C-alpha positions in Angstrom: 2.0 47.5 61.8 1.2 46.7 65.4 -1.3 48.7 67.5 0.0 49.8 70.9 -2.3 48.9 73.7 -3.5 52.0 75.5 -4.6 51.9 79.1 -7.6 53.9 80.1 -7.8 55.9 83.3 -10.1 53.5 84.9 -7.6 50.7 84.5 -4.9 52.7 86.1 -7.2 53.7 89.0 -8.0 50.0 89.5 -4.3 49.0 89.4 -3.4 51.7 92.0 -6.3 50.6 94.2 -5.3 46.9 94.0 -1.6 47.8 94.5 -2.7 49.4 97.8 -4.8 46.4 98.7 -8.0 48.5 98.9 -11.4 47.2 98.1 -13.4 49.1 95.5 -16.5 49.2 97.7 -14.5 50.8 100.5 -13.0 53.4 98.2 -16.4 54.1 96.8 -17.9 54.5 100.3 -15.1 56.8 101.3 -15.7 59.2 98.3 -19.5 58.9 98.6 -20.3 57.1 95.3 -21.9 53.7 94.8 -19.8 50.6 94.4 -21.5 50.2 91.0 -20.4 53.6 89.9 -16.9 52.9 91.1 -16.9 49.7 89.0 -18.1 51.6 85.9 -15.2 54.1 86.4 -12.7 51.3 86.7 -14.1 49.6 83.5 -13.9 53.0 81.7 -17.7 53.0 81.2 -17.9 56.3 83.1 -15.4 59.1 83.3 -14.9 60.8 86.7 -15.3 64.5 86.9 -12.3 66.5 88.0 -13.7 67.0 91.6 -14.4 63.3 91.8 -11.0 62.5 90.4 -9.5 64.6 93.2 -11.6 62.8 95.9 -10.7 59.5 94.4 -7.0 60.4 94.4 -7.2 61.3 98.1 -9.0 58.0 98.9 -6.1 56.2 97.0 -3.6 58.3 99.0 -2.1 59.6 95.8 -2.0 63.2 94.5 -4.3 63.8 91.6 -1.4 64.9 89.4 0.4 61.7 90.2 -2.6 59.7 89.2 -2.7 61.4 85.8 1.0 61.1 85.5 0.8 57.3 86.2 -1.9 57.0 83.6 0.3 58.8 81.1 3.3 56.6 82.0 1.2 53.4 81.5 0.5 54.6 77.9 4.1 55.8 77.1 6.5 53.3 78.7 9.1 53.9 76.0 9.6 57.4 77.2 12.2 57.6 80.0 12.5 60.7 82.2 14.7 61.4 85.1 13.3 62.5 88.5 13.5 66.2 87.7 11.5 65.8 84.5 8.9 63.6 86.2 8.4 66.2 88.9 8.1 69.0 86.2 5.4 67.0 84.4 3.5 66.4 87.6 3.7 70.1 88.4 2.3 70.9 85.0 -0.5 68.4 85.5 -1.2 70.0 88.9 -1.6 73.4 87.4 -3.8 72.1 84.7 -6.1 70.5 87.3 -6.2 73.7 89.2 -7.2 75.6 86.1 -10.0 73.3 85.0 -11.5 72.6 88.4 
């Protein structure tokens, strides 16, 4: 039996940041955290709070629910949804974020 590789949220944050050609230290400065703390988040040694996750999303120019959705997609590539289902899932994540923050 093979074990499926799961991607942590920090990995997805780093991938989005790199895809947008942003430097970690610049993102960290923008959201008022240290570059060291940003590195710990990306290495999954620290978990961002919901308010920090929202600020981080804004710095990456991505909606928080999209960030969480992308994290979910990295971990479930075998599940294929159409655009309507993807939007529905993102809307659910948005509501969850609103409730817990």
